[in-house]
KOLVEX-127398 format. One line per 3 residues: for each residue x, y, z of C-alpha. Coordinates in steps of 0.05 Angstrom, whole numbers. Layout:
N
X Y Z  ...
//
This chain:
232
743 1574 2549  713 1599 2484  778 1603 2446
842 1565 2461  901 1575 2414  968 1542 2426
1034 1543 2387  998 1571 2327  1042 1583 2266
1027 1609 2197  1085 1607 2148  1082 1633 2077
1132 1611 2025  1157 1672 1986  1204 1645 1933
1262 1613 1969  1248 1648 2035  1196 1637 2090
1152 1690 2122  1130 1672 2192  1065 1712 2196
1050 1678 2263  1106 1646 2302  1083 1600 2359
1026 1643 2385  986 1625 2448  920 1659 2464
858 1644 2505  793 1683 2502  735 1672 2550
661 1679 2531  638 1750 2541  708 1780 2532
720 1844 2492  787 1839 2459  826 1887 2414
882 1859 2372  934 1911 2353  1001 1914 2318
1038 1950 2262  1034 1928 2189  1065 1859 2183
1056 1842 2256  1009 1784 2241  943 1814 2266
907 1804 2199  933 1733 2195  909 1719 2266
840 1749 2249  835 1704 2188  852 1642 2230
804 1660 2286  751 1673 2234  764 1606 2200
780 1642 2135  848 1607 2133  883 1547 2165
947 1547 2206  1012 1515 2184  1016 1482 2252
990 1489 2323  921 1482 2353  859 1525 2351
799 1503 2392  735 1544 2385  675 1529 2430
703 1459 2444  714 1444 2370  785 1432 2344
780 1475 2281  854 1480 2264  852 1419 2219
782 1421 2189  770 1419 2114  741 1477 2074
669 1454 2079  673 1445 2154  706 1513 2162
650 1545 2122  599 1514 2169  637 1541 2229
641 1610 2198  566 1611 2186  545 1587 2255
599 1609 2304  627 1674 2277  595 1740 2258
638 1785 2214  637 1861 2211  683 1885 2155
713 1954 2146  671 1970 2085  608 1936 2114
597 1900 2047  522 1915 2044  484 1899 1980
467 1967 1951  399 1949 1921  375 1906 1979
336 1931 2039  366 1930 2109  323 1869 2124
347 1832 2062  420 1848 2078  412 1820 2149
378 1757 2122  437 1737 2079  473 1690 2128
406 1656 2142  396 1644 2067  464 1610 2064
443 1569 2124  379 1549 2088  334 1577 2142
260 1579 2119  235 1647 2095  188 1662 2153
239 1643 2206  296 1682 2174  254 1745 2168
233 1740 2241  305 1732 2262  329 1788 2216
277 1836 2245  299 1817 2316  372 1831 2298
353 1899 2270  314 1914 2334  375 1895 2375
417 1948 2340  362 2001 2343  340 1998 2270
274 1963 2274  241 2021 2238  291 2021 2181
280 1950 2156  254 1971 2088  308 2023 2075
365 2011 2026  437 2029 2046  437 2095 2007
377 2117 2049  415 2105 2114  470 2145 2149
540 2116 2156  526 2097 2227  460 2063 2208
496 2024 2153  545 2001 2205  488 1979 2250
458 1939 2192  526 1905 2183  528 1889 2258
457 1862 2256  476 1816 2198  536 1792 2239
491 1777 2298  433 1744 2262  460 1673 2270
472 1684 2344  548 1671 2336  597 1654 2390
642 1712 2368  632 1779 2336  696 1792 2296
707 1862 2270  763 1881 2222  780 1956 2227
705 1970 2236  714 2046 2237  771 2053 2187
728 2089 2135  683 2128 2182  683 2199 2209
694 2208 2284  620 2216 2300  600 2152 2263
659 2115 2293  636 2135 2363  566 2110 2347
591 2042 2324  638 2034 2384  581 2052 2432
540 1997 2399  598 1948 2410  600 1969 2483
526 1955 2490  532 1887 2456  589 1866 2501
550 1889 2562  494 1844 2538  542 1784 2539
568 1782 2467  641 1764 2456  677 1816 2413
744 1814 2379  764 1878 2343  826 1882 2299
849 1955 2296  910 1999 2290  875 2057 2326
889 2066 2400  824 2104 2412  784 2045 2384
824 1994 2424  810 2035 2486  738 2012 2484
759 1940 2494  770 1908 2562  833 1874 2539
886 1893 2487  932 1841 2455  992 1871 2418
1029 1833 2364  1099 1842 2335  1133 1796 2285
1080 1743 2293  1084 1740 2369  1044 1769 2426
1087 1821 2461  1035 1848 2509  968 1826 2537
937 1885 2573  874 1886 2615  835 1945 2642
855 1931 2714  924 1904 2700  979 1902 2647
1017 1839 2632  1078 1846 2587  1108 1784 2558
1184 1784 2554
//
């Protein structure tokens, strides 16, 4: 099992009251899965994404990622996990405007202190994987929205992570560009990559092979393509 989450809670103290962003959540994700996490505002989906992505730590409960118990690691250990196990695709892509596509993809490898020649080789391979091998020297303003998204995905893939984690990846895109990015996700999953997409859009979630729905910090439905399992 790639991800095993049990009794996960995240509680925020708001003055004298508590907000239970996650309230005893259980979730398992197998390698190669394609999962969409959905829910209304305040359901806990962003909190769950932050915990899966090791951007935050739970109040209680257990999170095991790739046989590592990450739920109680310190900040330095979490940073190492983020850099090696998780590839992030953010809604705004977060590309450096004055850097080439190749330089943008290289960034995680710089943080990982990979030697120059090796990181450039791996960055070029990642760009080839997303169909942008011929755009390595282009800056973001010389690329279409879909191509910028592909650069962001290549950057997320360059460290060969266990999980590709996308937060509202099409939220700022037109329908044509959204379709292009989701088709790329389909191709990556077909090639064996594990994808977790956080979205509020049903048409985006429809690309996944499994949809987990949250409400008030709990999973209320776990739906698969071939079956639908509703949790009472």
